[in-house]
N, C-alpha and C positions, 0 to 999 in steps of 0.2 A: 451788463458789466459783470465780468467774472469775479467770483468771491475770492477772498484771500486763500481759502482752502484749495480751490481749483487751481489757483496760480502756483501754490506750493506743490501740489501734485504734479502739475505740468513741469515745474522745475526739477522735481525729483526724477521724473521720467527722462528728462534731457540728460541728467547726470549719470544715468545708468548705462552700463555696457550692453550693447546690442549683440546678442549671440543666439544661435539656434536653440530651441527648446531641447532639453536633454543633455546639453553640453555645459551647463552652468557649473561653476565651482561652488562647493558648499562645505561649511565646517561640520555639518551633521554627517560624519563618516560612519562606516560600518562599525568601527571600534566604538564610537559614541553610542550607536544603537544597541550593540550587544552589552555595553557597560551599563546601559539604562534598563536592561531587561530583567532586573530582579523581579521575582514573582511573589505575591503574597499568598500564604497558605492558611490564613485564618488569624483572627485576633481574639484576645480575651483580656479581662481585667480582674485582678485579684482582689481580695477583701480590703487591701490597703489602698486601692485606687491606682495601682501600677498597671500600665498597659504592657501586654505581651503580644508578640506576633511571631509568625513563622515566615521566614523569607528564603526563597530559593536563589542561590547565588551561582550564576554562570561561571564566575571566576573559580569556583570550587566544584566544577563539573556538575552543577545543578544541585549541590547538597542543600537540604532544607534545614534551617537552623532556628531554634526558638530563641528569641531575643527579648530582653526586658528594657523598657525605656530608661533613659538616663535619670538619675536621682535629682540632678541639678542642671540648670541651663548651662550649656557649654561643655558638659561632660559627654562622654561617648556611651551609647547603649551597651548593655552587657549581654554577651552570648551565654546562654544557659546550657546549650547542648554541647557535650564534649566533642572534640574533633573526629573521633572514631564513630560517632553516631550521626544519624540524620532523621529528622521528624517527617516521615512520609509513609502513608499506607497505600497499598495497591488494591484494596478492596474494590470490587467492581471495575478494576483496571484504572479508573480515573481518580480514585481516592477521595480525599477531603475528610474533614473531621478527624484529623490525626492526633489531636491533643486536647486535653481538658484540664483545667486548673480548679482546685478547691483548697481553700486555706493556703498553706505554704507548700502544697504538693502539686506536681504536674504528672499526669500519666500520658504517655505518648507511644505511638507505633514507631519502631526503629526500621528504617528502610531495608537494611541489609538482610535481617533475619525475620522481619515482620512481627517480632514478638512485642508485647506490651512491656513497658518499663515505667517504674516509679522513681521520681527524683525530687529532691527538695529544690525550691526556687529561691531559698534564702541566700544561697551561695552558689557562685558559678563553679566552685571546686567540688561540689557534691557529686557523688557517683550514682549512676543509674542502677536500679535494682530490678531484675527481671521478675515479671508477675505471671507470665504464661509459659507453658512447656516449650522446650526446644525440640522441634520435630525434624531436625536435621537439614532444614532449609526453609526458605520463605514460602511455605505451602499453606499457612493459615494466617489470615489477615483480620484486622480489627479496625472499626471506625465508628464515629458518632457516639462515643461513650459518655456516660454521666455517673457521678458518684451517688451511691446509695448509702447514706449515712446510717440509716436504721440497722442495716445488716453489715456495715463495714465492708462494702464490696463495690465493684465497678461494673455497671451494666452497659453492654456494648453490642453492636452488631458484629457477628463473626462470619467470615467466609472461609470455608474449609475446602481446599483443593487437593487433599491427600489422596482421595480415590480417583478424581478426574479433574484435570485442569480446565476442561471445557464445559463441564457440567458440575460446578461446585455446589456445595450445600450451604445455604445462608440461614442463620438463626440469630436470635437474641439471647445472649448468655450473661452469666454473672461470674466475675473473676474476683476471688477473695483477696483482701488487702492485708491480711495478718502477716506477721513475720515468720509464720510456719513454712513448711515445705510447699513448693509449687504444686498446685492441683490442676486437674483438668477443669476447664470452665464448665459451669453448670448451665444446662439449657433451660431457659425460661419460656421461650416462645419459638415454635417451629411449625413446619408443615406447608408453608407457602414458598414461592420461589425467591422473594426478595423482602427485605425489611429495612426500615430507616427510622430515624427520630425516636428511639426509645427515650421517654421522658417520665420521670418519677415525680409525684406530687410532694409538697413540702413535708408531709407527715410520713412519707414512705409507704403509704397504704394502697396507692393506685399507680399503675403504669400505663401510659399512652404510647402508641406506636403507629407507624404507617406500614402497610404491607400491600403487595401486588403480585400477580402471577402472569406467566406467559399466556397469550402473546402481547400483553399490554406493556407499554413503557410507563414510567411514573407520571407522565403528563397526559397519558391517555385515560387511565382509570386506576385509581388506588382506593384503599379502604383505611379508615381511621378506626382503631380499636382501643378500648380501655379494658384493662384487666385488674382485678383486685388481688392484692398480695397477702398471702396467708402468714400465719405466725412463723412457719418454717421457711419463708422466703419464696415459696412457689407462687405462680400466677394461676388464678382460677376465676371462674364466673366472668367470662369475657363478654363484652358488649360492643357491638358495632355501632359507632357513633355516626359515621358518614361513609358513603360509597357502596353501601349494600342494597340500596333501593334500586330494583331493576328498572324503574321508570325514569331514573335520573342517571345521566352520564356526568361524572365528576372525578376530579383528582385532588382529594384533600391532601394537605401538606403542612409542615411546620407546626405540629401541636406544641403547646406551651402552657404550663400551669402557672397561675398567679399565686401570690403569697397567701391568698385566701382559699386556695384550692379550686379555683375556677379554671376550666379548660378552654383555651382559645386555639384557633387554628385558621388556616386559609383554605378555601376551596373555590371551584369555578362552576358550581351548580347554577343552572337556569340562565344566568347572564352570559356565561362563557368567559368571564374574566375572574382571575384569582382575587377574591375579596376576603375580608376578615369576618369570622363567625365565632360564636360562643356556644358551648354545649350546656343545655339545661338538663342536668343529670336526673332530676326528680321525675321527669316525663320522657327522658331520652329523646329530646328534640334539639334541633340546632336553631340558632337565632342569628340573623345577619346583623352585624354591628354597623356597617356603613357600606353602601352600594355605590360603585363608581365604575364606569367603563375604563378601567385601568388595571394593570397587573401588579398586585401587591407581593408577588413572589416570582421565582424563576424556575425553569425546568431542573429537575433533580438529576443532573449529570454527576454531581459530586456530593458527598456527604457534608453536613455541617452548615447548610444554608441558614442564615439568620437575618430575615428581612424586617423583623419588628422586635420591640422590647417592651415589656410591661414595667412601667415606672410609677413613682409617686412624686407629687410636688410637695412643697413645704406645708401645705394644708392637709396633707394626708390623702389627697384625692388620687384615685387610680387613673392613670392615663396610658395610652399606647403610643410609643414612638414608632413610626413606620415609614417605609419608603415605597414608592410605586412608580411604574413606568407608564407614560401616556404621551402620545404624539412624539415619540422619538427621544424623550428625555426623562430623567428621574426627578422626583420631588421628595422632599423630606417633610413630614408633618407630625403633628400631635393630635391623636384621636381620643375624644372623650366618648367612651362607649355608653355612658348613661344618657348623655344628651345627643348622641349620634352626630357629633359635630367634628369637623376636621379643620385644624389651623395649620397653615403652611409655615415652615421655618425658612428664613432667608439665609442660604449659605452659598459659597461660590461653586460648589459641585453641581454639575448637571447630570451626573451619572453616579449611582449609589449601588453598592453590592451588598454590604453587610453592616449591621448595626449592633453594638453592645453598649451597656450602660453601667454606671456606678456613681453613687453620691451626686445625683442631680446633674451628671454629665453624660453626654452621648459620645461614643467613639464611632466614627463613621468611616467606612472604607469607600472611597469614591474617587472621582476624577472629573475633568472638564476639558474643553478644547485647549486650554492653556495650562491645566494641571495634569501631570501624569498620575498614574495609580498611586494613591496616597491614603494615609490614615490621619484623620483630623479629630481633635478634641473640641467638642461643641458644648460650651457652658450655657445653661438655660437660666432664665430668671426664676424667681421664687414660685411663680405660678406654672412654670414649665411650658410657657406659651411663646416666648421670644428668645432669640439668640443674643447673649450678651458678650460672647467671645468665641472666636473661631481660630484655632491654631493647628497647623499641620505638624504632626509628631513624627511621621515616617513618610518617605517618598521613594518610589522606585527609581527616580532619577532626580536627585536634589539639584543637579547642575543644569537641568534642561532649560531653565528660564534664560540662561545666557544666550540661547539661540532664538529667543522670542521674536526677533525681527524677521526671522526666516519662516515663522510658522504660517502655514496655510490653515485658515479656519474653515471647519466643515459647514456646508450648507445642506440642510435636510431637503431632499427633493422628492416629489411624488410624481410618478410617471405612469402612463397607461400601459397595461399589459396586453397580451394577445386576446384575452377574454374581455369582451365588451362590458364596460361598466366596472371592471376591476382594476384598481391601481396597486402599485407596489412602491417601496420606499428605498432610499439610498442616501448616503452621505457623500457629497461631492466636494473634493478638495482641488481648487485651481492651482496652477504653478505659482510659487511665491519665492522671491529672492530679492533682498534690498539692493543688490548690486547689479543684477542682470535683468534684461528684458529681451523679448524676441521681436522680430519685425512684425508689423501689423498684418502682413499678408500671411503669416504662418499660424497654423493651429497646432496646439500641443499634442504629443502622443498621449494616449490614455492607457493606464493600467487599471483594469477592473478586477476587484477582489471578490471572490465568492466565499463566504464564511463557511466554517466547518459545522459539524453537528449531524445532520442539517437542522435539527430542531434546536436552534440557537439564535443569537442576535448579535449583529455587529453594532457598535455604539460610537457616537461622535465625540471621542475623547482624544486627548493628546497621545499620539503614538509615534515615536520617533522613526519607526520603520516606514511609516507613511510619509513623514516629513523628509526622510532620506530621498524619496522620489520627487516630491513637489518642489523641494529647494533646488533640485537639479533641472527643473523645467518640465517635469511630467505633470499631467493631470491625473488624479487618482479618484476612483469612486468605489465605495464600500457598499455592497448591495444587501438589503434585507428582502430577499425574494419571498414569494408566497411559500408558506411553511415555516417562516421565521417566527420567533417568539417576540413578546412585547406588544403584540397587537390583538391578543385574545385568541380563543380556541378556534373560531371560524377561520381566521387568517392562518393559524398554525396548521389546520387540517387541510389546507389547499394542497398539501404535498402528499396526502395519503393516496397510495396507488399511483402517484404521478411523479415520483422522484426521477430525475433525468428528463422530465418534460417541463414542469412548471418552473423549476429553478433555472433550467437552461434558457427557456423562453424569456423569463424575466431579466436575466443577465443580458441577453441579446437586446431586449427591448430597451433596457437602460442605456446600453452603448449607443443604440440608434437614436434615442431621445437626446443624448448629449451632442451627437453629430448634427441632428436636425436643428438644434438650438444654437449651433455655431460655437460650441464649447471646445470641441476636440477634432482631431484629424481622422477622417474615416479610414484612411489607408494605414494608420498606425494604432489600431486598437489591439491591445494585448490583454490577456486574462491570466490570473493566478489564483491559487487556492490550495488549502491544506486539508487533508483528510477527506471529509465529505465535500469540501470545497474543491479539492483536487479532482474528485469525481466529476463535479459540475464542470470544471475546467476541461477535462478530457472529453466529456460528453458534448460540450459546446463546440469543441474543435473537431469532433468526429461527425456530428450530425447537423452542424450549422456552418455558415461561411462568414460569420460576422467578424471574427477575430483573425488577426494575421500571424499571431504567435502566442504561445502559452507556456506557463510553468506550473507543474504539479508537484506539491510537497506532500509526501506520503499519501498520495491520492489513490482512489479505487479505480481499477481498470476492468475488473471482472467481478460482477455482482454475485455470480454463483460461487466463485471462489471465496469471496468475502463472507458469504453466508456459511459456507462449509467450514471456514477456519476461524471465524470470529469468536469472541469469548461469550460467556453465558448471558451477561447483561444485555447485549445487543443481538442475541441469536435469533430473535423473532422480530426485532425492530425493522429489519430490512424487508421482511415479508409484508409488513404493514405499508411500507413506503413504495414497494415495487408492484407486487401483485402476483400474476401467474408465472408459470415457467417460461412461457413465450415472452412475457415482459422482461424477465431476467435476461434472456438471450438478446432481445431486441434493443435493450438499453445499455448493454455492456460495450464500451468502446473497443475492447480488445477483439470483439467479434466483427468489427467493421473498420479494420485498419486501412482498408482500401479507400475509406472516405476521408482520412486525414489528409490535409493538403497544405499544412503550414508547419513551421519549426516548433519543436517542443523540447523543454529541458525538465528532467525529473530528479527529485531529491528524495532519499529514503533512508530511514534508520534501520539498521540490521537487527535490532532487538524489538521491533515493533510487533506487538501481538494483536493490535487492533486492525491494522492493514498489513498483512504479511508481505515481506520484501519480494516474494516471487511475482507479485502483480506488477511492480515497477519493471522488473527484469523482462517479464513477458511482453509488455507493451514496447519496451525499448528494443528488443530483438525484432519485433514486427515492424517498427518504424525504420529501423536500421536496414532491414531487408528491402523495404519499399523504396529506400533512397531519399527519405526526408532528412533534413538536418535535425539531429537529435543528440542529446547528451544525458547520461545517467550518473548521478553522484550518490554514493552510498556512504553512510557514516557508521563506523563501528561503535558499539556501546550506546547508541541512541535508541530511544523508544519512540512512542507516538508523540511527535513534537520534538524540536531540537532544543536542548538545554545547555550544551557545553560550549565553552569558548576556549581559545588557546591560553595557556598559562606557561610561565617559564619553567614550572616544575613538571607539568604533564603536557605532552603533545598528543592531541587527539587526531587520529588518521581518518581522512576521507578516502574512500575507494572510488576512483573514477574508472568505470569500466570502458575499456577500449575493445569492443567486441570483434572477434574474428569468426565469422560465420562458418569458415572452413575448418575451424579447429574443433575436432570432435571430442577432444579431451575436456572441453568446458570453456569457461570464460577466462580471458586473460586479464588480470587485474594490474592496474598501474597506480601505485600508491603515491599520495602526496600529503604533505603536512597542510593542515587547514584549520582555521578557527571556524567551527561548524556554523554558528549563527552568522558571523561575518561573511563567511565563504558563500553561504546560500544567498544572502542579499546581494553581494557584489556580482556573483555569477549570473543571477537573474538579470541585473542591470546590463551587464556586458553582453549577455546572450541576445537580449532584445535590441540593444544598440547595433550589434553586428548584423542582425538579420532583418530588422525592419526600421531601424532608427533614423538613418540618414543624418547622423551626427557622430562626433567623436566624444567619448566619455572623458571628462576632465580628470577623473581619478586614475591613478596608476594601478591597474588590476591585471594580474597575470591571467591570460585566458586559458581555459581548459580546452581540450580537444573536443570539437564538435564533429561527430561522424557525419559523413556525406557533405561536409563543408570544408574541413581542413585536410 
């Protein structure tokens, strides 16, 4: 006999409208997606327990604003940053660590001129005061700074591009905080290619930092150093704590001093997983605090990572609040370093990015399959071992829950790769809509996403841009191909010398796996990706025949051009991923346009310094000449990744190139008004529908010209 649940499910299916996959109507529109795309740029708590955060607002052209939480329930949060300022640094291109709070003062990098400013956080009407010299433009950037109360100064990483924009000089410097005239920052540590995490002990007598040099990236090999600070504020008598042993390959990160002056940090020595360690200063040795096949930190793409906090319970016992990644999800726990025990905390988040603390509370940046990127206040009991209250303070999309009935929940899948015995991972989202269903005979189209990085990780959290597809009847799969993070060093290093091979093969294997398991339609497999994911997209379309159409967002077409024009931080990264000159040629899709056999749409920001716009133009022209359906959309004012949306005050232009190969004067530009984020999403949907969909999109979307089709 059927259960009541089965009967209810059957009744619900009978009440649904039967319509082809991809044609379903959904309230999760492109406007909803772009409106929910506020980005978090860091969190902090002041001495009074007030939470501060930086949020990037697409409605203000991506302007990053420092915000203080409301004083009382029902009141609105307060903007601290004046309208003519934005809290964002361009250090190492990707930024991060753009602000620091101490007492009633915040110091932050201003986006327009990249200077450091000091401002009171007591009042939103206080004016920022510049701390660093005006070099006539944004040629010197600062990040990841801390207050040095002993010398009344601010110690920070400085990237100087005055001599060369492609070969900048990075140092750790001190910026004076007195009210006297602005002085040149004082160099404390120099000589290596890169620095991060300058951290000063409670007495101001020691400074710890991370450094590394070419050709390494910070997840390949770094060094943790401690320097002793002299009476005049200089750094001397330096000691290498971790990373200098030639018999060990490790990448220490996130050094942090306890209130007692103990140095903690994270490294991946021996086990290949980022675990917590402590420095024994008397013998200059390190001691593992807790060993687990899990990642307690993330790759240092941006400054300001904060994966753990040193706290005390009411008994005065020192504890470590930490997060880690294992088996495709995050966990929050309390670690007792004396007993080497870990207690998990039960919270709704399955994904955690950053942690900060104050007054027996944790402030956690996280998300889940039904929670968008959020910041939650987590109150602990007197022993610091259990959660007594969980409250979301900030949400990137506070209205998202109204669409909960449309949400497709991710399923973590493990699938075989082309290498025998090796598996890879992905999050699969089936089509989901409470009003529509497809016929039993039809399989849904699939959009496979290849994440950027490529040394990065996609996560199974609520992302309305994914729900945009699934609520319209698409299946969606987000792939963590070999080389992704979150699964340890061995998995991460699968991509060394094999970028364009392992990632491409894994994406194709994932698509085939879903087809073989009856989840999706073999004839309607599409692929999309941004940045490095855009390269994987183009490479999959050039060198494989798995996918029927693709979309590349600021993706790489020419590896040699990328290497020649990219910024310092990644200038040797590509060599590690690719290999020889022959490999550069053989794996660049632009050199094999004759192998492209399906439609492609490309999106590109014109101020992108990571992936230069010429690459998109070059592949566009080649595909246009070959006769394949192709479109190129370029956005003025956009950098690497699209931040802007349409507003009534400012209209942002997208340049859709309608190429005339016979026009020797250059490219003919046809301008249209567009909401960049919305436009990108809608045009991908319409492009795929027109070329491979076999359905009519329910939304009213004005099509752009597709060359060799229209």
